[in-house]
C-alpha positions in Angstrom: -199.3 141.2 52.7 -196.8 138.8 51.0 -193.4 140.4 50.1 -193.6 142.2 46.4 -192.2 139.8 43.9 -191.2 143.0 41.4 -190.9 146.3 40.5 -192.7 148.7 38.1 -191.4 152.0 37.0 -193.2 154.8 36.9 -191.5 158.4 35.0 -192.7 161.8 35.7 -191.0 164.5 34.1 -187.7 162.4 33.3 -187.8 161.4 36.9 -188.7 157.5 37.5 -190.2 155.6 40.4 -190.2 152.1 41.2 -193.2 150.6 42.5 -193.7 147.6 44.2 -195.6 144.7 42.7 -198.1 142.7 44.5 -198.7 138.7 42.9 -201.8 137.5 44.7 -202.7 134.0 44.4 -205.5 134.5 41.8 -206.2 137.4 39.4 -204.0 140.2 38.5 -200.8 142.1 39.7 -201.3 145.2 41.8 -199.0 147.6 42.0 -198.3 149.4 45.3 -198.6 153.3 45.1 -198.9 153.7 49.3 -195.8 155.9 48.7 -196.1 157.5 45.4 -197.3 160.9 46.8 -194.6 160.8 49.4 -192.2 160.5 46.2 -193.4 162.0 43.7 -195.8 164.1 44.9 -198.8 162.9 43.1 -201.8 161.4 43.4 -203.3 158.0 41.1 -206.8 159.5 39.3 -209.6 156.3 39.4 -213.3 157.3 39.2 -215.4 154.3 40.8 -212.1 152.7 41.8 -212.2 150.1 39.3 -208.8 149.6 39.0 -207.9 150.5 42.4 -207.4 147.3 45.1 -208.5 148.8 48.5 -207.3 146.1 50.5 -205.7 142.5 50.5 -208.4 140.2 51.1 -208.9 136.0 51.7 -212.6 135.9 51.1 -214.1 135.4 47.9 -212.4 135.7 44.1 -213.9 136.7 41.3 -212.8 136.5 37.5 -215.5 138.2 35.7 -214.2 137.1 32.0 -213.9 133.6 32.9 -217.4 133.6 35.3 -215.2 132.5 38.3 -217.1 133.0 41.6 -215.4 131.4 44.7 -215.5 131.6 48.6 -212.5 130.4 50.5 -211.6 128.9 47.0 -214.9 126.9 46.5 -217.0 127.7 43.5 -219.8 129.0 43.7 -221.8 126.6 41.8 -220.8 123.8 44.2 -221.6 125.6 47.7 -225.0 126.4 46.3 -225.9 122.8 44.9 -224.1 120.9 47.6 -224.0 122.9 50.6 -226.7 125.3 52.0 -226.7 129.0 53.5 -225.5 128.6 57.2 -222.6 126.3 56.1 -221.3 129.1 53.7 -221.9 131.5 56.4 -219.5 129.5 58.2 -216.9 129.3 55.7 -217.1 132.7 54.6 -216.2 133.7 58.4 -213.9 131.5 59.5 -212.5 130.5 56.3 -212.7 126.5 56.1 -215.9 124.0 56.0 -216.9 122.9 59.2 -216.9 119.4 60.6 -220.5 118.0 61.5 -219.9 119.2 65.1 -218.9 122.3 64.4 -222.0 123.0 61.8 -223.9 122.1 64.6 -222.9 124.3 67.1 -222.7 127.0 65.1 -226.6 126.3 63.5 -227.5 126.0 67.1 -226.4 129.6 67.9 -227.8 131.4 65.4 -231.0 129.4 65.5 -231.1 130.5 69.5 -230.2 133.9 68.4 -232.9 135.1 66.3 -235.6 137.1 68.3 -235.0 140.9 68.6 -235.3 142.9 71.9 -238.7 143.2 72.5 -238.6 146.9 72.9 -237.6 147.2 69.4 -240.5 146.8 68.2 -241.6 149.9 69.0 -239.0 151.5 66.3 -241.2 149.7 63.8 -244.0 151.4 64.9 -242.2 154.6 64.4 -242.3 154.4 60.7 -245.0 155.1 58.3 -246.8 151.9 57.2 -245.6 152.8 53.5 -242.5 153.0 54.4 -240.0 151.3 52.0 -238.8 147.9 54.1 -235.3 149.4 53.4 -235.9 152.6 55.3 -237.3 150.6 58.2 -234.0 148.3 58.0 -231.3 150.9 58.3 -233.3 152.5 61.1 -233.8 149.3 63.0 -230.4 147.8 62.2 -228.4 151.0 63.2 -230.2 151.2 66.1 -228.9 147.8 67.5 -225.6 149.2 68.9 -228.5 151.3 71.4 -229.5 147.6 72.8 -226.2 145.1 72.3 -224.3 147.5 74.3 -221.9 144.0 75.2 -221.0 143.8 71.3 -219.9 147.2 70.4 -216.7 147.0 71.4 -214.7 146.6 68.6 -211.0 145.7 70.2 -212.5 142.9 71.7 -212.6 139.4 69.6 -215.2 138.0 71.8 -217.3 141.0 71.3 -216.8 140.8 67.6 -218.1 137.3 67.3 -221.0 137.8 69.5 -221.9 140.9 67.1 -221.1 138.6 64.1 -223.6 135.5 65.1 -226.5 138.6 66.5 -226.5 140.3 62.6 -226.6 136.8 61.1 -229.5 135.6 63.2 -231.4 138.8 63.6 -231.5 140.0 60.0 -234.1 138.0 59.1 -236.4 138.7 61.7 -235.9 142.4 61.3 -236.7 141.5 57.4 -239.6 139.6 58.3 -241.0 142.7 60.4 -240.4 145.1 57.9 -242.4 143.4 55.5 -245.2 142.4 57.9 -245.5 145.9 59.0 -245.8 147.5 55.7 -248.9 145.4 54.8 -250.8 146.0 58.2 -250.3 142.1 59.5 -249.2 141.5 63.1 -245.1 140.4 63.6 -244.5 136.6 63.9 -242.0 135.8 66.2 -239.3 133.0 64.8 -239.5 129.5 65.8 -236.5 127.4 66.6 -237.7 124.2 65.0 -237.4 125.4 61.2 -234.1 126.0 59.7 -232.8 129.2 58.3 -234.9 129.6 55.3 -237.9 128.0 56.0 -237.9 130.2 59.3 -237.6 133.1 57.4 -240.5 132.7 54.9 -242.3 131.3 58.0 -241.8 134.7 59.8 -243.3 136.6 56.2 -246.0 134.5 55.6 -247.7 132.9 58.3 -250.5 134.5 60.8 -251.8 133.8 63.8 -255.1 133.0 62.6 -254.6 129.7 61.1 -251.3 127.2 60.4 -248.7 127.7 58.0 -246.6 124.7 56.2 -243.2 125.9 54.6 -243.2 124.3 51.4 -239.8 122.3 51.2 -238.8 123.3 47.8 -239.7 126.9 48.3 -237.1 126.6 51.3 -234.5 125.4 49.1 -235.1 127.9 46.6 -234.9 130.9 49.6 -231.5 128.9 50.4 -230.1 129.3 47.6 -231.2 133.0 46.9 -229.4 133.6 50.3 -226.1 131.4 49.4 -225.8 132.9 46.1 -226.0 136.3 47.4 -223.5 135.8 50.5 -220.7 137.6 49.5 -219.3 139.5 45.8 -216.1 140.9 46.7 -215.5 144.7 46.9 -218.2 145.6 45.5 -219.9 149.5 46.7 -221.8 148.4 49.6 -219.0 146.0 51.0 -216.9 148.6 50.6 -218.7 151.1 52.2 -219.3 149.0 55.0 -215.1 148.4 55.2 -214.9 152.3 55.0 -217.1 153.1 58.0 -215.0 150.3 59.8 -212.2 152.1 58.8 -213.2 155.2 61.1 -214.0 152.2 64.4 -217.4 152.6 63.8 -219.6 150.0 65.7 -220.3 147.1 63.7 -224.3 147.8 63.4 -223.4 151.3 62.6 -221.2 149.6 59.7 -224.0 147.0 58.3 -226.5 149.8 58.4 -224.3 152.0 56.0 -223.9 148.8 54.0 -228.0 148.2 53.9 -227.8 152.6 52.7 -225.4 151.8 50.1 -227.3 148.3 48.7 -230.9 150.2 48.7 -229.6 152.0 45.5 -231.0 151.2 42.2 -227.5 150.2 40.5 -226.6 148.0 43.0 -229.2 146.1 45.0 -232.4 146.9 43.1 -231.6 145.0 39.8 -234.2 142.0 40.3 -236.6 144.5 41.2 -235.6 146.4 38.2 -236.0 143.1 36.3 -239.7 142.7 37.6 -240.7 146.3 36.5 -239.3 145.5 33.1 -241.7 142.2 32.9 -244.6 144.1 34.4 -243.9 146.9 31.4 -243.7 144.4 29.0 -247.1 142.9 30.0 -247.9 139.2 28.2 -245.6 137.1 25.9 -247.1 138.2 22.9 -245.4 141.8 23.2 -241.7 140.0 23.8 -240.5 140.3 20.3 -241.2 143.6 20.3 -239.1 144.5 23.4 -236.3 142.2 22.1 -236.0 144.2 19.0 -235.7 147.5 21.2 -232.7 145.7 23.2 -231.1 145.3 20.0 -231.7 149.1 18.6 -228.6 151.1 19.7 -231.1 154.2 19.5 -233.4 152.6 22.0 -232.6 153.2 25.3 -234.3 150.4 26.4 -232.6 147.4 28.1 -233.3 143.8 28.7 -232.9 144.4 32.8 -231.7 140.8 34.4 -229.5 139.9 31.4 -225.3 139.8 31.3 -223.4 141.5 34.1 -221.2 144.0 34.7 -218.7 141.6 36.2 -219.2 138.9 34.7 -218.5 139.0 30.8 -219.0 135.8 29.9 -221.6 134.2 32.2 -222.7 134.4 35.5 -221.7 131.3 37.4 -224.7 131.9 40.0 -227.4 132.1 37.4 -227.0 128.0 36.3 -228.3 127.0 40.3 -230.6 129.8 40.3 -232.5 128.8 37.2 -232.8 125.0 38.4 -234.3 126.6 41.4 -236.7 128.9 39.3 -237.8 126.0 37.2 -238.6 124.1 40.3 -240.9 127.1 41.9 -242.4 127.7 38.5 -243.3 124.0 38.3 -245.0 123.9 42.1 -246.5 126.9 41.7 -247.5 127.7 38.4 -247.5 130.6 35.6 -251.1 130.0 34.4 -252.5 133.2 36.5 -249.8 135.2 36.6 -248.6 137.0 33.4 -245.6 138.3 34.8 -244.2 134.8 35.5 -245.5 133.8 32.1 -244.0 136.6 30.4 -240.4 135.7 32.2 -240.7 132.3 30.8 -241.0 133.2 27.2 -238.8 135.8 27.4 -236.0 133.3 29.0 -236.7 130.9 25.9 -236.7 133.9 23.0 -233.8 135.7 24.3 -231.7 132.0 24.8 -232.6 131.2 21.2 -232.0 134.5 19.7 -227.8 134.7 18.1 -227.6 137.9 19.0 -228.0 137.8 22.5 -225.4 134.8 22.5 -222.8 136.7 20.6 -223.0 139.8 22.8 -223.2 136.8 25.7 -226.5 138.7 27.2 -227.5 135.5 28.9 -230.0 136.0 32.0 -228.3 136.1 35.3 -228.7 135.7 38.7 -231.3 139.0 39.2 -233.6 137.4 36.5 -233.8 134.1 37.9 -234.1 135.4 41.8 -236.6 138.1 40.9 -238.9 135.4 39.1 -238.6 133.1 42.5 -239.5 135.8 44.8 -242.2 137.0 42.5 -243.7 133.3 42.5 -243.4 133.1 46.1 -245.3 136.4 46.4 -243.0 138.7 47.9 -243.8 142.3 46.6 -240.8 143.7 44.7 -240.0 146.1 47.5 -238.9 143.2 49.5 -236.3 142.2 47.0 -233.6 144.5 48.0 -234.6 143.6 52.1 -233.9 139.8 50.8 -230.6 140.7 49.4 -229.1 142.7 52.2 -230.1 139.6 54.5 -228.3 137.4 52.2 -225.5 139.6 51.9 -225.3 140.1 55.9 -222.4 137.3 56.1 -220.6 138.7 53.6 -220.4 142.2 55.0 -219.9 140.7 58.6 -216.7 138.6 57.3 -215.3 141.3 55.4 -215.7 143.7 58.4 -214.0 141.0 60.7 -211.1 140.7 58.4 -210.3 144.2 58.1 -210.2 144.8 61.8 -207.5 141.8 62.2 -205.5 143.7 59.5 -202.2 145.2 60.9 -202.5 147.4 57.9 -205.7 149.0 58.6 -206.1 152.7 58.5 -208.9 155.1 58.3 -210.0 155.6 54.3 -209.5 158.8 53.5 -209.5 158.8 49.0 -207.8 161.8 47.4 -209.2 164.2 44.7 -208.8 165.7 41.3 -209.8 169.1 42.6 -210.6 171.5 39.6 -212.3 174.3 41.5 -211.1 177.9 42.0 -208.2 178.7 43.5 -207.1 181.2 46.2 -209.3 184.3 46.4 -210.0 186.6 49.1 -213.5 187.0 50.7 -215.6 190.3 49.2 -217.9 192.1 52.0 -221.5 191.9 51.1 -221.9 195.4 50.0 -218.8 195.1 47.6 -220.5 192.3 45.9 
């Protein structure tokens, strides 16, 4: 961390305390309160940590007011349009865009580590068939530490590197196996002749009885979904990974913790909620009714997939995702799918409505990714596992960065205690 650039003064009961202020390369200044408790005897109070910087990072920058998302300084729309997922993985992991030979070596490493230990198949068969794929992924990823003992020593840089590659390489296999198990089909092994996204689609939709050829338009759309969800700064699941890591936990346990946090409907389930809303609407002729409900302040109904908690202007990922959604729908059609027909008409009517323009409630990345995944044939239960697959590289990059931070300490948030003060124990016969 750079030296503080200025000082902020906090006055409590007439006593003033000087607090260092750090200026980032982008974004608001940060007041350093690490010594506040020791000098003033007070904590700060920030539920949800919405105004607290828990670390310094060089990976991802977001300016929600301006609709900016940068990975290592590169705009997300440029990366999604010109790059591909494994190149973005390299960028997040190592901090720079690779040369051709570096990228080829990295792709070869990932491609040749996509298989999982054969004995891990037994883990899947221990779950009920109707188990949610996220439940399966939490268990299987956590269990990786029982199989890959040579990459759990977080003090060894080489083992950290191996664990990073294994997680990125094997997560599509684990997600696809969770899906296949949930629908009662045999597992499909990965293929080294397919790229990352095409391989995932093949593992999900191929069957032993016939050839399955991955359509390049679908593969490209899948790759963009991975790219646009690769990292998103210090969100809930990333912060969970960092907090778990601060205790010295092994990398597989940390990523399993991230998957568990992502499972929450307020975090990773946004595109699933969007599809469930479209099912509730049912058909294009009912859209005006639901748009009217969305405008009614007294109606709890919300248009899912419109607007974003972070992006107050527009979601920079949505433009590229809309392009992919249009390409996929043109390829597969919407005539026989009322959900997709409803989605297209809802997008059209919402974008033409001044109310949504004034409120800046534009379709976001979850709206378009949900449409794409529905069109491809994924059930909504697989939306969050695909999100977890995509976000693994972000979690791993943040995990690696934290382990290299000399300021790292075990996470230990404080609290505003509002319970009982000291009282004596009362024997049971006297209560």
